[in-house]
C-alpha positions as CSV (number, residue, x, y, z in Angstrom):
1,M,0.0,0.0,0.0
2,S,2.6,2.6,1.0
3,S,4.8,2.0,-2.0
4,V,1.9,2.8,-4.2
5,I,0.9,6.0,-2.3
6,L,4.5,7.0,-1.7
7,P,5.9,6.1,-5.2
8,V,9.2,8.0,-4.7
9,L,10.3,5.2,-2.3
10,R,10.2,2.7,-5.1
11,T,13.1,4.5,-6.9
12,H,15.3,4.2,-3.8
13,L,14.9,0.5,-2.9
14,D,18.7,0.0,-3.4
15,Q,19.7,2.8,-1.0
16,R,20.1,2.9,2.8
17,A,17.6,5.1,4.5
18,Q,20.4,7.1,6.1
19,N,21.5,8.2,2.6
20,L,18.1,9.7,1.7
21,S,16.9,13.3,2.0
22,G,15.0,14.3,5.1
23,G,11.7,14.2,3.3
24,E,12.5,10.7,1.9
25,Q,13.4,9.5,5.4
26,Q,10.1,10.8,6.6
27,M,8.4,8.7,3.9
28,V,10.5,5.6,4.9
29,A,9.4,6.1,8.5
30,M,5.8,6.3,7.5
31,A,6.1,3.2,5.3
32,R,7.7,1.3,8.2
33,A,4.9,2.2,10.6
34,L,2.2,1.4,8.1
35,I,3.6,-2.0,7.1
36,R,2.7,-3.2,10.6
37,N,-1.0,-2.3,10.2
38,P,-1.2,-0.5,13.5
39,S,-4.5,0.2,15.4
40,L,-3.0,3.6,16.6
41,L,-0.6,5.7,14.5
42,L,1.3,8.5,16.3
43,L,2.7,11.1,13.9
44,D,4.9,14.0,14.8
45,E,4.9,16.5,12.0
46,P,4.8,14.0,9.1
47,T,4.7,16.7,6.5
48,E,8.0,18.3,7.5
49,G,10.5,18.3,4.6
50,L,8.0,16.9,2.1
51,S,7.1,18.5,-1.2
52,P,3.6,19.8,-1.7
53,M,2.9,16.9,-4.1
54,V,4.0,14.3,-1.6
55,V,2.0,16.0,1.1
56,K,-1.1,15.5,-1.1
57,H,-0.2,11.8,-1.5
58,L,0.4,11.5,2.3
59,L,-3.0,13.1,3.0
60,R,-4.7,10.5,0.7
61,L,-2.8,7.7,2.4
62,L,-3.7,8.8,5.9
63,R,-7.4,9.1,4.9
64,E,-7.2,5.5,3.7
65,V,-5.5,4.4,6.9
66,Q,-8.3,6.1,8.9
67,A,-11.0,4.5,6.7
68,R,-9.5,1.1,7.6
69,G,-10.1,1.8,11.3
70,T,-6.7,3.1,12.4
71,T,-6.7,5.9,15.0
72,I,-4.3,8.7,14.2
73,L,-2.8,11.0,16.8
74,L,-1.3,13.8,14.8
75,I,1.1,16.6,15.9
76,E,1.3,19.1,13.0
77,Q,1.9,22.7,12.4
78,R,0.2,22.8,9.0
79,L,-3.3,23.8,10.2
80,K,-5.1,23.0,6.9
81,F,-3.4,19.5,6.7
82,A,-4.2,18.7,10.3
83,C,-7.8,19.9,10.1
84,S,-8.5,18.0,7.0
85,L,-7.7,14.7,8.9
86,A,-8.7,15.4,12.4
87,D,-12.1,15.2,14.1
88,R,-10.8,17.1,17.1
89,A,-8.0,19.6,17.6
90,V,-6.0,20.5,20.7
91,I,-3.9,23.6,20.9
92,M,-1.0,23.3,23.2
93,L,1.1,26.4,24.3
94,N,3.9,26.2,26.8
95,G,2.8,22.8,28.1
96,R,-0.8,23.9,28.7
97,I,-3.9,23.3,26.6
98,P,-5.8,26.6,26.3
99,W,-8.2,25.2,23.7
100,D,-9.7,22.0,22.4
101,G,-12.7,21.2,20.3
102,P,-13.8,20.2,16.9
103,S,-11.2,20.7,14.2
104,V,-13.7,22.5,12.0
105,A,-14.0,25.2,14.8
106,V,-10.2,26.0,14.7
107,R,-10.1,25.7,10.9
108,D,-13.0,28.2,10.5
109,D,-12.3,30.7,13.3
110,V,-9.7,33.2,12.2
111,E,-9.7,35.0,15.6
112,L,-9.0,31.7,17.4
113,Q,-6.1,31.0,14.9
114,H,-4.7,34.5,15.5
115,R,-5.0,34.3,19.3
116,Y,-3.3,30.9,19.7
117,L,-1.4,30.2,16.5
118,G,-0.2,33.6,15.5
119,T,-1.8,33.5,12.1
120,S,-3.2,36.6,10.5
């Protein structure tokens, strides 16, 4: 499944992961996690270092993973990406949680984004 969704990995089958770019290493880590068919997938900024095209592929992959019943706990700075996957969102600042609720609420509330995320 992951070699189809992350096709760039297919071109690097003869290389060691440590010799790949940061984004490619992210994809290898994702493929390693998904090959085990987990019931819970913990992701810490999975889009970091990935090209926009690969981020789109990753989004489709994670939606497929969700559809198969896997719970995803996502830590992500890309609000649009996170809200497109998440049912709930939690904002953490300095080790405290000043806000949590439906992801659509944070996605749609510009004032909330400005207050907690520094977006304009």
